[in-house]
Structures are given as C-alpha cells and as structure tokens.
TILUM-844351 format. One line per field, with one value per residue (C-alpha): y, z, x; residue number from 1; residue in one letter; chain. Coordinates in nm, 3 decimals, always signed. Example, Ala and Ser with C-alpha at 12.3 -4.5 7.8 and 13.67 -1.06 7.14 Angstrom:
2
north (-0.450 -0.106)
up (+0.780 +0.714)
east (+1.230 +1.367)
nr (1 2)
rest (A S)
kette (A A)
***
This chain:
67
north (+11.146 +11.006 +10.684 +10.486 +10.318 +10.021 +9.882 +10.079 +10.172 +10.503 +10.746 +11.022 +11.321 +11.282 +11.551 +11.468 +11.691 +11.659 +11.581 +11.784 +12.111 +12.093 +12.129 +12.000 +11.747 +11.620 +11.264 +11.082 +10.726 +10.443 +10.430 +10.099 +10.271 +10.565 +10.494 +10.482 +10.797 +11.003 +10.829 +11.121 +11.289 +11.641 +11.904 +12.152 +11.946 +11.601 +11.423 +11.109 +11.096 +11.221 +11.229 +11.212 +11.530 +11.539 +11.780 +11.907 +11.738 +11.922 +11.760 +12.006 +11.975 +12.278 +12.390 +12.347 +12.036 +11.955 +11.972)
up (+10.577 +10.226 +10.118 +9.822 +9.647 +9.526 +9.855 +10.116 +10.301 +10.485 +10.478 +10.723 +10.716 +10.986 +11.097 +11.185 +11.338 +11.253 +11.578 +11.473 +11.333 +11.418 +11.060 +11.030 +10.758 +10.662 +10.532 +10.408 +10.542 +10.595 +10.953 +10.998 +10.897 +11.137 +11.303 +10.973 +10.953 +10.634 +10.346 +10.266 +10.497 +10.623 +10.348 +10.577 +10.759 +10.594 +10.920 +10.887 +11.248 +11.296 +11.588 +11.518 +11.634 +11.822 +11.643 +11.698 +11.517 +11.242 +11.358 +11.469 +11.555 +11.410 +11.430 +11.690 +11.892 +12.020 +12.396)
east (+9.917 +9.935 +9.766 +9.892 +9.598 +9.802 +9.929 +9.731 +10.051 +10.050 +10.339 +10.418 +10.651 +10.917 +11.160 +11.520 +11.791 +12.160 +12.343 +12.649 +12.509 +12.136 +12.008 +11.652 +11.569 +11.222 +11.181 +10.870 +10.860 +10.616 +10.493 +10.676 +11.003 +10.969 +11.307 +11.501 +11.718 +11.763 +11.941 +12.170 +12.425 +12.362 +12.389 +12.569 +12.830 +12.830 +12.745 +12.531 +12.412 +12.055 +11.812 +11.439 +11.267 +10.939 +10.705 +10.353 +10.069 +9.884 +9.557 +9.289 +8.920 +8.745 +8.384 +8.117 +8.043 +8.395 +8.413)
nr (1 2 3 4 5 6 7 8 9 10 11 12 13 14 15 16 17 18 19 20 21 22 23 24 25 26 27 28 29 30 31 32 33 34 35 36 37 38 39 40 41 42 43 44 45 46 47 48 49 50 51 52 53 54 55 56 57 58 59 60 61 62 63 64 65 66 67)
rest (X X X X X X X X X X X X X X X X X X X X X X X X X X X X X X X X X X X X X X X X X X X X X X X X X X X X X X X X X X X X X X X X X X X)
kette (A A A A A A A A A A A A A A A A A A A A A A A A A A A A A A A A A A A A A A A A A A A A A A A A A A A A A A A A A A A A A A A A A A A)
***
C-alpha cells in the first residue's frame, strides 16, 4: 500500500481480467475507486470490458509469537 504524504490517501494495486481474452491487467487506484475498471482497453483484443480479479494478499506475519 502506498501513502501519499500530501493528501493521506491510500492506493492499492488491483488486478483486472479482460472478459474476452482473459489478459490480466494491474491498476493502481485509491481504495474508494476500487470498482473503477482500467482506463485503457485490453492490449491484446481491444475489449474494454474487465472483471476485477480476487487475488491473495501479500500480508504475512513472520517471526515468533504469532499463534
């Protein structure tokens, strides 16, 4: 997660899948804009219909003491 010091808005990397060819696209958006699809059409097929993908979190608790 990236924090902008000026406005304290958080951004997250979201993954979208093209509904026609399945190409995966990553887009950085504010959390409030999480449902806004990519601005550009698919590079492979030109389709502008995307479905947001559900991806695994990169969050991990490492070290001792986590039960």
